[in-house]
Every structure is written in structure tokens, then in C-alpha cells.
PDB file of N, CA, C and O in Angstrom:
ATOM      1  N   MET A   1     108.283 127.729 118.417  1.00  0.00           N
ATOM      2  CA  MET A   1     108.168 126.291 118.255  1.00  0.00           C
ATOM      3  C   MET A   1     109.539 125.635 118.326  1.00  0.00           C
ATOM      4  O   MET A   1     109.644 124.506 118.807  1.00  0.00           O
ATOM      5  N   ILE A   2     110.573 126.290 117.873  1.00  0.00           N
ATOM      6  CA  ILE A   2     111.892 125.678 117.843  1.00  0.00           C
ATOM      7  C   ILE A   2     112.505 125.620 119.246  1.00  0.00           C
ATOM      8  O   ILE A   2     113.192 124.652 119.572  1.00  0.00           O
ATOM      9  N   ALA A   3     112.275 126.615 120.061  1.00  0.00           N
ATOM     10  CA  ALA A   3     112.891 126.665 121.387  1.00  0.00           C
ATOM     11  C   ALA A   3     112.510 125.477 122.261  1.00  0.00           C
ATOM     12  O   ALA A   3     113.407 124.919 122.894  1.00  0.00           O
ATOM     13  N   PRO A   4     111.241 125.040 122.349  1.00  0.00           N
ATOM     14  CA  PRO A   4     110.931 123.886 123.189  1.00  0.00           C
ATOM     15  C   PRO A   4     111.607 122.602 122.719  1.00  0.00           C
ATOM     16  O   PRO A   4     111.987 121.769 123.542  1.00  0.00           O
ATOM     17  N   ILE A   5     111.763 122.432 121.404  1.00  0.00           N
ATOM     18  CA  ILE A   5     112.418 121.227 120.903  1.00  0.00           C
ATOM     19  C   ILE A   5     113.877 121.212 121.329  1.00  0.00           C
ATOM     20  O   ILE A   5     114.387 120.170 121.743  1.00  0.00           O
ATOM     21  N   HIS A   6     114.557 122.344 121.236  1.00  0.00           N
ATOM     22  CA  HIS A   6     115.953 122.390 121.628  1.00  0.00           C
ATOM     23  C   HIS A   6     116.101 122.196 123.128  1.00  0.00           C
ATOM     24  O   HIS A   6     117.067 121.579 123.577  1.00  0.00           O
ATOM     25  N   ASN A   7     115.160 122.713 123.910  1.00  0.00           N
ATOM     26  CA  ASN A   7     115.216 122.495 125.351  1.00  0.00           C
ATOM     27  C   ASN A   7     115.060 121.020 125.680  1.00  0.00           C
ATOM     28  O   ASN A   7     115.744 120.509 126.566  1.00  0.00           O
ATOM     29  N   MET A   8     114.176 120.334 124.983  1.00  0.00           N
ATOM     30  CA  MET A   8     113.973 118.917 125.223  1.00  0.00           C
ATOM     31  C   MET A   8     115.214 118.123 124.809  1.00  0.00           C
ATOM     32  O   MET A   8     115.624 117.202 125.514  1.00  0.00           O
ATOM     33  N   LEU A   9     115.809 118.475 123.672  1.00  0.00           N
ATOM     34  CA  LEU A   9     117.000 117.765 123.219  1.00  0.00           C
ATOM     35  C   LEU A   9     118.201 118.035 124.127  1.00  0.00           C
ATOM     36  O   LEU A   9     119.108 117.206 124.216  1.00  0.00           O
ATOM     37  N   ALA A  10     118.213 119.181 124.795  1.00  0.00           N
ATOM     38  CA  ALA A  10     119.321 119.492 125.696  1.00  0.00           C
ATOM     39  C   ALA A  10     119.296 118.593 126.924  1.00  0.00           C
ATOM     40  O   ALA A  10     120.326 118.407 127.571  1.00  0.00           O
ATOM     41  N   LEU A  11     118.149 118.039 127.251  1.00  0.00           N
ATOM     42  CA  LEU A  11     118.041 117.168 128.416  1.00  0.00           C
ATOM     43  C   LEU A  11     118.471 115.733 128.135  1.00  0.00           C
ATOM     44  O   LEU A  11     118.622 114.945 129.069  1.00  0.00           O
ATOM     45  N   ILE A  12     118.672 115.377 126.869  1.00  0.00           N
ATOM     46  CA  ILE A  12     119.085 114.019 126.518  1.00  0.00           C
ATOM     47  C   ILE A  12     120.555 113.842 126.859  1.00  0.00           C
ATOM     48  O   ILE A  12     121.381 114.718 126.599  1.00  0.00           O
ATOM     49  N   ASN A  13     120.863 112.703 127.442  1.00  0.00           N
ATOM     50  CA  ASN A  13     122.243 112.387 127.790  1.00  0.00           C
ATOM     51  C   ASN A  13     123.088 112.316 126.510  1.00  0.00           C
ATOM     52  O   ASN A  13     122.746 111.564 125.597  1.00  0.00           O
ATOM     53  N   PRO A  14     124.177 113.080 126.426  1.00  0.00           N
ATOM     54  CA  PRO A  14     124.986 113.088 125.197  1.00  0.00           C
ATOM     55  C   PRO A  14     125.583 111.724 124.851  1.00  0.00           C
ATOM     56  O   PRO A  14     125.883 111.462 123.686  1.00  0.00           O
ATOM     57  N   VAL A  15     125.757 110.862 125.836  1.00  0.00           N
ATOM     58  CA  VAL A  15     126.291 109.529 125.556  1.00  0.00           C
ATOM     59  C   VAL A  15     125.273 108.690 124.785  1.00  0.00           C
ATOM     60  O   VAL A  15     125.649 107.863 123.954  1.00  0.00           O
ATOM     61  N   ALA A  16     123.997 108.901 125.058  1.00  0.00           N
ATOM     62  CA  ALA A  16     122.944 108.116 124.404  1.00  0.00           C
ATOM     63  C   ALA A  16     122.534 108.689 123.060  1.00  0.00           C
ATOM     64  O   ALA A  16     121.796 108.033 122.326  1.00  0.00           O
ATOM     65  N   LEU A  17     122.975 109.865 122.716  1.00  0.00           N
ATOM     66  CA  LEU A  17     122.526 110.536 121.494  1.00  0.00           C
ATOM     67  C   LEU A  17     122.848 109.758 120.212  1.00  0.00           C
ATOM     68  O   LEU A  17     121.978 109.682 119.345  1.00  0.00           O
ATOM     69  N   PRO A  18     124.028 109.181 120.039  1.00  0.00           N
ATOM     70  CA  PRO A  18     124.275 108.412 118.804  1.00  0.00           C
ATOM     71  C   PRO A  18     123.338 107.207 118.643  1.00  0.00           C
ATOM     72  O   PRO A  18     122.877 106.917 117.539  1.00  0.00           O
ATOM     73  N   ALA A  19     123.065 106.519 119.740  1.00  0.00           N
ATOM     74  CA  ALA A  19     122.150 105.376 119.662  1.00  0.00           C
ATOM     75  C   ALA A  19     120.733 105.834 119.322  1.00  0.00           C
ATOM     76  O   ALA A  19     120.030 105.166 118.563  1.00  0.00           O
ATOM     77  N   LEU A  20     120.315 106.963 119.876  1.00  0.00           N
ATOM     78  CA  LEU A  20     118.991 107.498 119.559  1.00  0.00           C
ATOM     79  C   LEU A  20     118.897 107.922 118.101  1.00  0.00           C
ATOM     80  O   LEU A  20     117.865 107.721 117.460  1.00  0.00           O
ATOM     81  N   ARG A  21     119.949 108.499 117.582  1.00  0.00           N
ATOM     82  CA  ARG A  21     119.957 108.903 116.169  1.00  0.00           C
ATOM     83  C   ARG A  21     119.806 107.689 115.254  1.00  0.00           C
ATOM     84  O   ARG A  21     119.020 107.705 114.307  1.00  0.00           O
ATOM     85  N   ILE A  22     120.565 106.644 115.549  1.00  0.00           N
ATOM     86  CA  ILE A  22     120.514 105.440 114.718  1.00  0.00           C
ATOM     87  C   ILE A  22     119.152 104.767 114.828  1.00  0.00           C
ATOM     88  O   ILE A  22     118.583 104.355 113.817  1.00  0.00           O
ATOM     89  N   ALA A  23     118.624 104.651 116.044  1.00  0.00           N
ATOM     90  CA  ALA A  23     117.323 104.009 116.240  1.00  0.00           C
ATOM     91  C   ALA A  23     116.212 104.815 115.565  1.00  0.00           C
ATOM     92  O   ALA A  23     115.337 104.235 114.922  1.00  0.00           O
ATOM     93  N   ALA A  24     116.236 106.135 115.701  1.00  0.00           N
ATOM     94  CA  ALA A  24     115.204 106.966 115.085  1.00  0.00           C
ATOM     95  C   ALA A  24     115.270 106.864 113.559  1.00  0.00           C
ATOM     96  O   ALA A  24     114.234 106.802 112.897  1.00  0.00           O
ATOM     97  N   THR A  25     116.464 106.845 113.011  1.00  0.00           N
ATOM     98  CA  THR A  25     116.613 106.708 111.561  1.00  0.00           C
ATOM     99  C   THR A  25     116.121 105.351 111.085  1.00  0.00           C
ATOM    100  O   THR A  25     115.460 105.257 110.051  1.00  0.00           O
ATOM    101  N   PHE A  26     116.440 104.294 111.836  1.00  0.00           N
ATOM    102  CA  PHE A  26     115.995 102.945 111.484  1.00  0.00           C
ATOM    103  C   PHE A  26     114.471 102.856 111.480  1.00  0.00           C
ATOM    104  O   PHE A  26     113.887 102.318 110.540  1.00  0.00           O
ATOM    105  N   PHE A  27     113.823 103.378 112.524  1.00  0.00           N
ATOM    106  CA  PHE A  27     112.371 103.309 112.587  1.00  0.00           C
ATOM    107  C   PHE A  27     111.710 104.224 111.560  1.00  0.00           C
ATOM    108  O   PHE A  27     110.612 103.928 111.088  1.00  0.00           O
ATOM    109  N   PHE A  28     112.359 105.325 111.212  1.00  0.00           N
ATOM    110  CA  PHE A  28     111.827 106.178 110.153  1.00  0.00           C
ATOM    111  C   PHE A  28     111.885 105.458 108.808  1.00  0.00           C
ATOM    112  O   PHE A  28     110.964 105.579 108.001  1.00  0.00           O
ATOM    113  N   LEU A  29     112.959 104.712 108.561  1.00  0.00           N
ATOM    114  CA  LEU A  29     113.045 103.941 107.323  1.00  0.00           C
ATOM    115  C   LEU A  29     111.986 102.841 107.284  1.00  0.00           C
ATOM    116  O   LEU A  29     111.427 102.563 106.223  1.00  0.00           O
ATOM    117  N   LEU A  30     111.704 102.209 108.429  1.00  0.00           N
ATOM    118  CA  LEU A  30     110.625 101.225 108.483  1.00  0.00           C
ATOM    119  C   LEU A  30     109.274 101.878 108.196  1.00  0.00           C
ATOM    120  O   LEU A  30     108.428 101.302 107.512  1.00  0.00           O
ATOM    121  N   TYR A  31     109.083 103.075 108.723  1.00  0.00           N
ATOM    122  CA  TYR A  31     107.855 103.838 108.487  1.00  0.00           C
ATOM    123  C   TYR A  31     107.695 104.133 106.995  1.00  0.00           C
ATOM    124  O   TYR A  31     106.604 103.983 106.446  1.00  0.00           O
ATOM    125  N   LEU A  32     108.776 104.549 106.341  1.00  0.00           N
ATOM    126  CA  LEU A  32     108.723 104.807 104.901  1.00  0.00           C
ATOM    127  C   LEU A  32     108.483 103.528 104.110  1.00  0.00           C
ATOM    128  O   LEU A  32     107.790 103.552 103.092  1.00  0.00           O
ATOM    129  N   ALA A  33     109.049 102.405 104.565  1.00  0.00           N
ATOM    130  CA  ALA A  33     108.814 101.125 103.898  1.00  0.00           C
ATOM    131  C   ALA A  33     107.338 100.732 104.004  1.00  0.00           C
ATOM    132  O   ALA A  33     106.772 100.194 103.053  1.00  0.00           O
ATOM    133  N   GLY A  34     106.722 100.994 105.140  1.00  0.00           N
ATOM    134  CA  GLY A  34     105.284 100.739 105.283  1.00  0.00           C
ATOM    135  C   GLY A  34     104.466 101.598 104.344  1.00  0.00           C
ATOM    136  O   GLY A  34     103.487 101.127 103.765  1.00  0.00           O
ATOM    137  N   GLY A  35     104.855 102.857 104.185  1.00  0.00           N
ATOM    138  CA  GLY A  35     104.178 103.734 103.235  1.00  0.00           C
ATOM    139  C   GLY A  35     104.354 103.252 101.808  1.00  0.00           C
ATOM    140  O   GLY A  35     103.421 103.328 101.009  1.00  0.00           O
ATOM    141  N   ALA A  36     105.542 102.756 101.475  1.00  0.00           N
ATOM    142  CA  ALA A  36     105.778 102.219 100.134  1.00  0.00           C
ATOM    143  C   ALA A  36     104.947 100.961  99.895  1.00  0.00           C
ATOM    144  O   ALA A  36     104.464 100.739  98.785  1.00  0.00           O
ATOM    145  N   TYR A  37     104.777 100.133 100.933  1.00  0.00           N
ATOM    146  CA  TYR A  37     103.948  98.932 100.806  1.00  0.00           C
ATOM    147  C   TYR A  37     102.497  99.308 100.520  1.00  0.00           C
ATOM    148  O   TYR A  37     101.856  98.716  99.652  1.00  0.00           O
ATOM    149  N   ILE A  38     101.984 100.291 101.251  1.00  0.00           N
ATOM    150  CA  ILE A  38     100.608 100.731 101.020  1.00  0.00           C
ATOM    151  C   ILE A  38     100.480 101.329  99.627  1.00  0.00           C
ATOM    152  O   ILE A  38      99.477 101.101  98.951  1.00  0.00           O
ATOM    153  N   PHE A  39     101.481 102.092  99.183  1.00  0.00           N
ATOM    154  CA  PHE A  39     101.419 102.684  97.847  1.00  0.00           C
ATOM    155  C   PHE A  39     101.441 101.605  96.767  1.00  0.00           C
ATOM    156  O   PHE A  39     100.687 101.688  95.798  1.00  0.00           O
ATOM    157  N   ARG A  40     102.288 100.604  96.923  1.00  0.00           N
ATOM    158  CA  ARG A  40     102.372  99.552  95.912  1.00  0.00           C
ATOM    159  C   ARG A  40     101.109  98.695  95.862  1.00  0.00           C
ATOM    160  O   ARG A  40     100.767  98.158  94.808  1.00  0.00           O
ATOM    161  N   ASN A  41     100.419  98.564  96.984  1.00  0.00           N
ATOM    162  CA  ASN A  41      99.201  97.758  97.044  1.00  0.00           C
ATOM    163  C   ASN A  41      97.949  98.630  97.135  1.00  0.00           C
ATOM    164  O   ASN A  41      96.923  98.187  97.651  1.00  0.00           O
ATOM    165  N   ARG A  42      98.025  99.855  96.641  1.00  0.00           N
ATOM    166  CA  ARG A  42      96.904 100.787  96.773  1.00  0.00           C
ATOM    167  C   ARG A  42      95.668 100.306  96.031  1.00  0.00           C
ATOM    168  O   ARG A  42      94.549 100.605  96.448  1.00  0.00           O
ATOM    169  N   HIS A  43      95.844  99.569  94.943  1.00  0.00           N
ATOM    170  CA  HIS A  43      94.684  99.069  94.203  1.00  0.00           C
ATOM    171  C   HIS A  43      93.939  98.027  95.025  1.00  0.00           C
ATOM    172  O   HIS A  43      92.711  97.948  94.978  1.00  0.00           O
ATOM    173  N   ARG A  44      94.675  97.242  95.766  1.00  0.00           N
ATOM    174  CA  ARG A  44      94.037  96.235  96.613  1.00  0.00           C
ATOM    175  C   ARG A  44      93.299  96.886  97.778  1.00  0.00           C
ATOM    176  O   ARG A  44      92.254  96.398  98.207  1.00  0.00           O
ATOM    177  N   PHE A  45      93.847  97.994  98.289  1.00  0.00           N
ATOM    178  CA  PHE A  45      93.252  98.640  99.454  1.00  0.00           C
ATOM    179  C   PHE A  45      92.172  99.655  99.099  1.00  0.00           C
ATOM    180  O   PHE A  45      91.206  99.807  99.847  1.00  0.00           O
ATOM    181  N   PHE A  46      92.314 100.356  97.969  1.00  0.00           N
ATOM    182  CA  PHE A  46      91.457 101.509  97.694  1.00  0.00           C
ATOM    183  C   PHE A  46      90.629 101.417  96.421  1.00  0.00           C
ATOM    184  O   PHE A  46      89.907 102.363  96.108  1.00  0.00           O
ATOM    185  N   ASP A  47      90.700 100.330  95.681  1.00  0.00           N
ATOM    186  CA  ASP A  47      89.901 100.231  94.461  1.00  0.00           C
ATOM    187  C   ASP A  47      88.473  99.814  94.781  1.00  0.00           C
ATOM    188  O   ASP A  47      88.078  99.686  95.940  1.00  0.00           O
ATOM    189  N   ARG A  48      87.726  99.609  93.725  1.00  0.00           N
ATOM    190  CA  ARG A  48      86.299  99.287  93.856  1.00  0.00           C
ATOM    191  C   ARG A  48      86.093  98.027  94.688  1.00  0.00           C
ATOM    192  O   ARG A  48      86.780  97.021  94.512  1.00  0.00           O
ATOM    193  N   ASP A  49      85.122  98.112  95.603  1.00  0.00           N
ATOM    194  CA  ASP A  49      84.759  96.986  96.450  1.00  0.00           C
ATOM    195  C   ASP A  49      83.347  96.550  96.074  1.00  0.00           C
ATOM    196  O   ASP A  49      82.403  97.320  96.255  1.00  0.00           O
ATOM    197  N   PRO A  50      83.180  95.340  95.557  1.00  0.00           N
ATOM    198  CA  PRO A  50      81.846  94.912  95.123  1.00  0.00           C
ATOM    199  C   PRO A  50      80.877  94.725  96.292  1.00  0.00           C
ATOM    200  O   PRO A  50      79.666  94.679  96.074  1.00  0.00           O
ATOM    201  N   ASN A  51      81.367  94.618  97.505  1.00  0.00           N
ATOM    202  CA  ASN A  51      80.494  94.415  98.662  1.00  0.00           C
ATOM    203  C   ASN A  51      79.925  95.716  99.217  1.00  0.00           C
ATOM    204  O   ASN A  51      79.086  95.686 100.117  1.00  0.00           O
ATOM    205  N   VAL A  52      80.373  96.869  98.689  1.00  0.00           N
ATOM    206  CA  VAL A  52      79.951  98.166  99.211  1.00  0.00           C
ATOM    207  C   VAL A  52      78.984  98.814  98.235  1.00  0.00           C
ATOM    208  O   VAL A  52      79.269  98.925  97.043  1.00  0.00           O
ATOM    209  N   ASP A  53      77.830  99.244  98.754  1.00  0.00           N
ATOM    210  CA  ASP A  53      76.871  99.962  97.916  1.00  0.00           C
ATOM    211  C   ASP A  53      77.359 101.386  97.680  1.00  0.00           C
ATOM    212  O   ASP A  53      78.023 101.973  98.534  1.00  0.00           O
ATOM    213  N   ASN A  54      77.025 101.935  96.517  1.00  0.00           N
ATOM    214  CA  ASN A  54      77.384 103.308  96.137  1.00  0.00           C
ATOM    215  C   ASN A  54      78.887 103.567  96.213  1.00  0.00           C
ATOM    216  O   ASN A  54      79.310 104.637  96.649  1.00  0.00           O
ATOM    217  N   ASP A  55      79.683 102.608  95.797  1.00  0.00           N
ATOM    218  CA  ASP A  55      81.141 102.771  95.794  1.00  0.00           C
ATOM    219  C   ASP A  55      81.543 103.482  94.505  1.00  0.00           C
ATOM    220  O   ASP A  55      81.938 102.846  93.528  1.00  0.00           O
ATOM    221  N   ILE A  56      81.437 104.806  94.518  1.00  0.00           N
ATOM    222  CA  ILE A  56      81.727 105.610  93.337  1.00  0.00           C
ATOM    223  C   ILE A  56      83.160 106.135  93.430  1.00  0.00           C
ATOM    224  O   ILE A  56      83.763 106.085  94.502  1.00  0.00           O
ATOM    225  N   PRO A  57      83.716 106.640  92.318  1.00  0.00           N
ATOM    226  CA  PRO A  57      85.108 107.119  92.347  1.00  0.00           C
ATOM    227  C   PRO A  57      85.363 108.209  93.386  1.00  0.00           C
ATOM    228  O   PRO A  57      86.456 108.274  93.948  1.00  0.00           O
ATOM    229  N   THR A  58      84.390 109.051  93.646  1.00  0.00           N
ATOM    230  CA  THR A  58      84.585 110.115  94.641  1.00  0.00           C
ATOM    231  C   THR A  58      84.804 109.533  96.030  1.00  0.00           C
ATOM    232  O   THR A  58      85.638 110.025  96.790  1.00  0.00           O
ATOM    233  N   VAL A  59      84.064 108.499  96.357  1.00  0.00           N
ATOM    234  CA  VAL A  59      84.219 107.852  97.666  1.00  0.00           C
ATOM    235  C   VAL A  59      85.591 107.211  97.770  1.00  0.00           C
ATOM    236  O   VAL A  59      86.224 107.264  98.824  1.00  0.00           O
ATOM    237  N   ARG A  60      86.054 106.606  96.684  1.00  0.00           N
ATOM    238  CA  ARG A  60      87.385 105.981  96.702  1.00  0.00           C
ATOM    239  C   ARG A  60      88.483 107.024  96.878  1.00  0.00           C
ATOM    240  O   ARG A  60      89.468 106.776  97.574  1.00  0.00           O
ATOM    241  N   LYS A  61      88.321 108.190  96.252  1.00  0.00           N
ATOM    242  CA  LYS A  61      89.316 109.256  96.428  1.00  0.00           C
ATOM    243  C   LYS A  61      89.326 109.770  97.857  1.00  0.00           C
ATOM    244  O   LYS A  61      90.386 110.099  98.389  1.00  0.00           O
ATOM    245  N   VAL A  62      88.163 109.842  98.481  1.00  0.00           N
ATOM    246  CA  VAL A  62      88.099 110.277  99.877  1.00  0.00           C
ATOM    247  C   VAL A  62      88.799 109.260 100.781  1.00  0.00           C
ATOM    248  O   VAL A  62      89.473 109.641 101.738  1.00  0.00           O
ATOM    249  N   ARG A  63      88.642 107.964 100.478  1.00  0.00           N
ATOM    250  CA  ARG A  63      89.339 106.936 101.274  1.00  0.00           C
ATOM    251  C   ARG A  63      90.845 107.113 101.179  1.00  0.00           C
ATOM    252  O   ARG A  63      91.552 106.963 102.175  1.00  0.00           O
ATOM    253  N   ILE A  64      91.339 107.432  99.992  1.00  0.00           N
ATOM    254  CA  ILE A  64      92.776 107.664  99.832  1.00  0.00           C
ATOM    255  C   ILE A  64      93.208 108.895 100.624  1.00  0.00           C
ATOM    256  O   ILE A  64      94.251 108.883 101.277  1.00  0.00           O
ATOM    257  N   GLU A  65      92.406 109.957 100.563  1.00  0.00           N
ATOM    258  CA  GLU A  65      92.750 111.188 101.291  1.00  0.00           C
ATOM    259  C   GLU A  65      92.745 110.984 102.792  1.00  0.00           C
ATOM    260  O   GLU A  65      93.556 111.583 103.499  1.00  0.00           O
ATOM    261  N   VAL A  66      91.847 110.151 103.290  1.00  0.00           N
ATOM    262  CA  VAL A  66      91.772 109.892 104.728  1.00  0.00           C
ATOM    263  C   VAL A  66      93.068 109.241 105.217  1.00  0.00           C
ATOM    264  O   VAL A  66      93.473 109.458 106.359  1.00  0.00           O
ATOM    265  N   VAL A  67      93.706 108.465 104.385  1.00  0.00           N
ATOM    266  CA  VAL A  67      94.977 107.834 104.759  1.00  0.00           C
ATOM    267  C   VAL A  67      96.151 108.743 104.430  1.00  0.00           C
ATOM    268  O   VAL A  67      97.086 108.854 105.222  1.00  0.00           O
ATOM    269  N   LEU A  68      96.116 109.391 103.280  1.00  0.00           N
ATOM    270  CA  LEU A  68      97.262 110.141 102.783  1.00  0.00           C
ATOM    271  C   LEU A  68      97.543 111.420 103.562  1.00  0.00           C
ATOM    272  O   LEU A  68      98.705 111.722 103.836  1.00  0.00           O
ATOM    273  N   ILE A  69      96.519 112.176 103.923  1.00  0.00           N
ATOM    274  CA  ILE A  69      96.743 113.454 104.602  1.00  0.00           C
ATOM    275  C   ILE A  69      97.388 113.272 105.974  1.00  0.00           C
ATOM    276  O   ILE A  69      98.373 113.951 106.262  1.00  0.00           O
ATOM    277  N   PRO A  70      96.876 112.382 106.839  1.00  0.00           N
ATOM    278  CA  PRO A  70      97.587 112.183 108.119  1.00  0.00           C
ATOM    279  C   PRO A  70      98.986 111.597 107.939  1.00  0.00           C
ATOM    280  O   PRO A  70      99.901 111.930 108.692  1.00  0.00           O
ATOM    281  N   TRP A  71      99.154 110.710 106.928  1.00  0.00           N
ATOM    282  CA  TRP A  71     100.471 110.119 106.710  1.00  0.00           C
ATOM    283  C   TRP A  71     101.484 111.188 106.296  1.00  0.00           C
ATOM    284  O   TRP A  71     102.622 111.171 106.765  1.00  0.00           O
ATOM    285  N   LEU A  72     101.091 112.100 105.438  1.00  0.00           N
ATOM    286  CA  LEU A  72     101.988 113.175 105.016  1.00  0.00           C
ATOM    287  C   LEU A  72     102.296 114.127 106.167  1.00  0.00           C
ATOM    288  O   LEU A  72     103.430 114.582 106.315  1.00  0.00           O
ATOM    289  N   GLY A  73     101.282 114.427 106.983  1.00  0.00           N
ATOM    290  CA  GLY A  73     101.522 115.281 108.149  1.00  0.00           C
ATOM    291  C   GLY A  73     102.471 114.632 109.135  1.00  0.00           C
ATOM    292  O   GLY A  73     103.374 115.289 109.653  1.00  0.00           O
ATOM    293  N   LEU A  74     102.278 113.359 109.399  1.00  0.00           N
ATOM    294  CA  LEU A  74     103.166 112.647 110.316  1.00  0.00           C
ATOM    295  C   LEU A  74     104.569 112.518 109.737  1.00  0.00           C
ATOM    296  O   LEU A  74     105.552 112.610 110.473  1.00  0.00           O
ATOM    297  N   THR A  75     104.672 112.309 108.446  1.00  0.00           N
ATOM    298  CA  THR A  75     105.988 112.230 107.802  1.00  0.00           C
ATOM    299  C   THR A  75     106.733 113.552 107.941  1.00  0.00           C
ATOM    300  O   THR A  75     107.925 113.561 108.245  1.00  0.00           O
ATOM    301  N   THR A  76     106.049 114.658 107.722  1.00  0.00           N
ATOM    302  CA  THR A  76     106.672 115.971 107.869  1.00  0.00           C
ATOM    303  C   THR A  76     107.169 116.176 109.293  1.00  0.00           C
ATOM    304  O   THR A  76     108.293 116.630 109.506  1.00  0.00           O
ATOM    305  N   LEU A  77     106.331 115.840 110.264  1.00  0.00           N
ATOM    306  CA  LEU A  77     106.720 115.978 111.662  1.00  0.00           C
ATOM    307  C   LEU A  77     107.931 115.113 111.996  1.00  0.00           C
ATOM    308  O   LEU A  77     108.855 115.571 112.667  1.00  0.00           O
ATOM    309  N   LEU A  78     107.931 113.871 111.532  1.00  0.00           N
ATOM    310  CA  LEU A  78     109.056 112.976 111.827  1.00  0.00           C
ATOM    311  C   LEU A  78     110.350 113.443 111.162  1.00  0.00           C
ATOM    312  O   LEU A  78     111.426 113.318 111.748  1.00  0.00           O
ATOM    313  N   VAL A  79     110.253 113.975 109.953  1.00  0.00           N
ATOM    314  CA  VAL A  79     111.448 114.488 109.274  1.00  0.00           C
ATOM    315  C   VAL A  79     112.025 115.677 110.038  1.00  0.00           C
ATOM    316  O   VAL A  79     113.240 115.769 110.216  1.00  0.00           O
ATOM    317  N   ILE A  80     111.168 116.580 110.487  1.00  0.00           N
ATOM    318  CA  ILE A  80     111.636 117.744 111.248  1.00  0.00           C
ATOM    319  C   ILE A  80     112.301 117.303 112.545  1.00  0.00           C
ATOM    320  O   ILE A  80     113.375 117.792 112.897  1.00  0.00           O
ATOM    321  N   LEU A  81     111.658 116.376 113.256  1.00  0.00           N
ATOM    322  CA  LEU A  81     112.236 115.893 114.513  1.00  0.00           C
ATOM    323  C   LEU A  81     113.548 115.156 114.291  1.00  0.00           C
ATOM    324  O   LEU A  81     114.488 115.304 115.072  1.00  0.00           O
ATOM    325  N   LEU A  82     113.612 114.363 113.228  1.00  0.00           N
ATOM    326  CA  LEU A  82     114.835 113.616 112.939  1.00  0.00           C
ATOM    327  C   LEU A  82     115.983 114.568 112.559  1.00  0.00           C
ATOM    328  O   LEU A  82     117.128 114.351 112.956  1.00  0.00           O
ATOM    329  N   ILE A  83     115.676 115.603 111.802  1.00  0.00           N
ATOM    330  CA  ILE A  83     116.713 116.594 111.445  1.00  0.00           C
ATOM    331  C   ILE A  83     117.217 117.292 112.714  1.00  0.00           C
ATOM    332  O   ILE A  83     118.421 117.486 112.882  1.00  0.00           O
ATOM    333  N   ASN A  84     116.295 117.667 113.602  1.00  0.00           N
ATOM    334  CA  ASN A  84     116.715 118.318 114.853  1.00  0.00           C
ATOM    335  C   ASN A  84     117.526 117.371 115.737  1.00  0.00           C
ATOM    336  O   ASN A  84     118.448 117.803 116.429  1.00  0.00           O
ATOM    337  N   LEU A  85     117.190 116.098 115.717  1.00  0.00           N
ATOM    338  CA  LEU A  85     117.952 115.130 116.502  1.00  0.00           C
ATOM    339  C   LEU A  85     119.364 114.973 115.975  1.00  0.00           C
ATOM    340  O   LEU A  85     120.310 114.861 116.755  1.00  0.00           O
ATOM    341  N   TRP A  86     119.517 114.964 114.642  1.00  0.00           N
ATOM    342  CA  TRP A  86     120.838 114.823 114.064  1.00  0.00           C
ATOM    343  C   TRP A  86     121.668 116.102 114.208  1.00  0.00           C
ATOM    344  O   TRP A  86     122.898 116.047 114.230  1.00  0.00           O
ATOM    345  N   ARG A  87     121.000 117.245 114.305  1.00  0.00           N
ATOM    346  CA  ARG A  87     121.744 118.497 114.471  1.00  0.00           C
ATOM    347  C   ARG A  87     122.150 118.756 115.921  1.00  0.00           C
ATOM    348  O   ARG A  87     123.036 119.572 116.180  1.00  0.00           O
ATOM    349  N   ALA A  88     121.517 118.077 116.854  1.00  0.00           N
ATOM    350  CA  ALA A  88     121.794 118.336 118.297  1.00  0.00           C
ATOM    351  C   ALA A  88     123.160 117.847 118.699  1.00  0.00           C
ATOM    352  O   ALA A  88     123.548 117.983 119.859  1.00  0.00           O
TER     353      ALA A  88
END
């Protein structure tokens, strides 16, 4: 898995690498800020909805998991890619 990433990074123009590092870091921070916004407003997004029938606590936990699991997977992937970009 590591070899293809290094091959791809080897094709990037070394002159453009600092700008790519800064841009990737900036967009990663925006991504984390979006996650913090969702976390701070989680009650508004994931709490009981009076318009939904059978809105039990188990259903609400599943709604949180549907958002949280892909977000954590994508965060892990972005952190790995960003570390490899900064090490290149």
C-alpha cells in the first residue's frame, strides 16, 4: 500500500510541493472545523424529532453512527495522506 503512494508523490513537481502542502493542510483544518461544528450542534441534528414515528434512542444512535463511522474513516485516510505529503 505504501509503494503506490510514494510513486504518485514522486510524479509531483517539486516546485509545487510546498503550495500543495499548505493547501492540503488548510483544507484539512476546514474539514476538522466542519466536524467540530457538527459535534457542537449534534443535539440539533441527532436528538429526538417529533415529526418521526418510532424515534427511539436506538434509532438516534444509529443516525450518529451513520455519520461518525465514515467521517472517522475519511479522517484517518486524510491524515495518512497529509503525513505522506509532508514527508515527501
